[in-house]
C-alpha positions in Angstrom: 81.9 18.9 184.4 78.9 16.5 184.7 80.7 13.6 183.2 83.5 13.4 185.8 80.9 13.7 188.6 78.9 10.8 187.1 82.0 8.7 186.6 83.1 9.3 190.2 79.6 8.3 191.5 79.7 5.1 189.4 83.1 4.2 190.7 82.0 4.9 194.3 78.9 2.7 193.8 81.0 -0.1 192.3 83.6 0.1 195.2 80.9 0.0 197.9 79.1 -2.9 196.1 82.4 -4.9 196.2 82.8 -4.2 199.9 79.9 -6.4 200.9 81.1 -9.3 203.0 79.0 -12.2 204.4 80.8 -11.8 207.7 80.1 -8.1 208.0 76.4 -8.4 206.9 75.9 -11.4 209.3 77.4 -9.5 212.3 75.4 -6.4 211.5 72.2 -8.5 211.3 73.0 -10.2 214.6 73.6 -6.9 216.3 70.4 -5.4 215.0 68.4 -8.5 215.8 69.7 -8.6 219.4 68.8 -5.0 220.0 65.3 -5.6 218.7 64.9 -8.9 220.4 62.0 -9.3 222.9 62.9 -9.9 226.5 62.3 -13.3 228.2 62.1 -14.5 231.8 61.2 -18.0 233.2 58.7 -18.4 236.0 58.3 -21.5 238.2 54.6 -21.9 237.5 52.4 -23.7 235.0 51.2 -21.9 231.8 47.7 -21.4 233.0 48.8 -19.6 236.2 51.3 -17.5 234.3 48.7 -16.5 231.7 46.4 -15.3 234.5 49.2 -13.4 236.1 50.3 -11.9 232.7 46.7 -10.8 232.0 46.5 -9.1 235.4 49.9 -7.4 234.7 48.6 -6.2 231.3 45.4 -4.9 232.9 47.4 -3.2 235.7 49.5 -1.4 233.1 46.4 0.0 231.5 46.6 -2.0 228.2 43.6 -3.2 226.4 43.5 -7.0 225.8 43.0 -7.8 222.1 43.4 -11.5 221.7 45.0 -14.6 223.1 44.4 -17.2 225.7 46.0 -19.7 228.0 45.8 -22.6 225.4 47.4 -20.4 222.8 50.0 -19.1 225.2 49.8 -15.6 224.0 48.4 -12.1 224.8 48.3 -9.2 222.4 47.4 -5.9 223.9 47.4 -2.1 223.0 47.8 1.0 225.1 45.4 3.9 224.8 46.0 6.3 221.9 47.7 9.5 222.9 48.7 12.6 221.1 52.1 12.5 219.4 54.9 15.0 219.4 53.5 16.9 216.4 50.1 18.4 215.9 47.7 15.9 214.4 49.8 12.9 215.2 49.0 10.0 217.5 51.0 7.4 219.4 50.2 4.0 220.8 52.2 1.1 222.2 51.6 -2.6 221.4 52.5 -5.4 223.6 53.0 -9.0 222.5 53.4 -11.6 225.3 54.2 -15.3 224.5 54.3 -18.1 227.0 56.1 -21.4 226.5 55.7 -24.2 229.0 58.4 -26.4 227.4 61.0 -25.2 229.8 62.0 -27.7 232.5 61.8 -25.1 235.3 58.4 -23.6 234.5 57.0 -21.3 231.9 59.1 -18.9 229.8 57.4 -15.5 229.1 58.6 -13.4 226.2 57.4 -9.9 225.8 57.9 -7.3 223.0 56.8 -3.7 223.0 56.5 -1.6 219.9 55.7 2.0 219.4 53.1 2.8 216.8 53.2 6.4 215.5 50.8 7.9 213.0 52.3 11.2 211.8 49.2 12.9 210.4 46.1 11.0 211.5 43.7 13.6 210.1 45.0 13.6 206.5 46.4 10.1 206.2 44.6 7.7 208.6 46.0 4.2 208.9 49.4 5.2 207.7 51.3 4.4 210.9 54.9 3.1 211.5 55.7 0.5 214.1 59.1 0.5 215.8 60.3 -2.0 218.4 61.0 -0.4 221.7 64.5 -1.4 223.0 65.4 0.7 226.0 62.2 1.2 227.9 61.3 0.5 231.5 58.1 -1.1 230.3 59.8 -4.5 230.2 60.8 -4.3 233.9 57.4 -3.0 234.9 55.6 -5.9 233.1 57.8 -8.6 234.6 57.6 -7.0 238.1 53.7 -6.9 237.8 53.6 -10.4 236.6 55.8 -11.7 239.5 53.6 -9.8 242.0 50.4 -11.3 240.4 51.9 -14.8 240.7 52.7 -14.3 244.4 49.3 -12.8 245.2 46.8 -15.0 246.9 44.5 -16.8 244.5 41.4 -14.7 245.4 43.3 -11.5 244.7 44.5 -12.9 241.4 41.0 -13.9 240.3 39.6 -10.5 241.1 42.5 -8.7 239.3 42.0 -10.5 236.1 38.3 -9.7 235.7 
């Protein structure tokens, strides 16, 4: 009884291995990549002004600035740690902002959010998984806050980024 089951499993594996197609794998990869792709928007300002506005938007959202600068054209930030869905678990959101001033019409800002979940922080610290966040309103909130910071008077922008 075990031999026919093993033969059937081997035949199924061989059949599935033969079904791989470059077109199928390429289209699957492009669909998954598009879903996980960061969001971008171009602003009609120089990179230094956009950086200051992005930093103000990050602060306004309650994220902690980790690293980056106007010369690098990047900001890495983390949200506060909160309790996860399960007892003993924790959740945090990372934000990666990239700025590129090579666009003719201003500075292109690209932002990506990822959820970091640690299932059992008391027994397995440091064993977290990071998953890109696709359908979250955080993208719109960030870009709206950035736009408002760019439109704010220079004195308000300077005080918001401190």
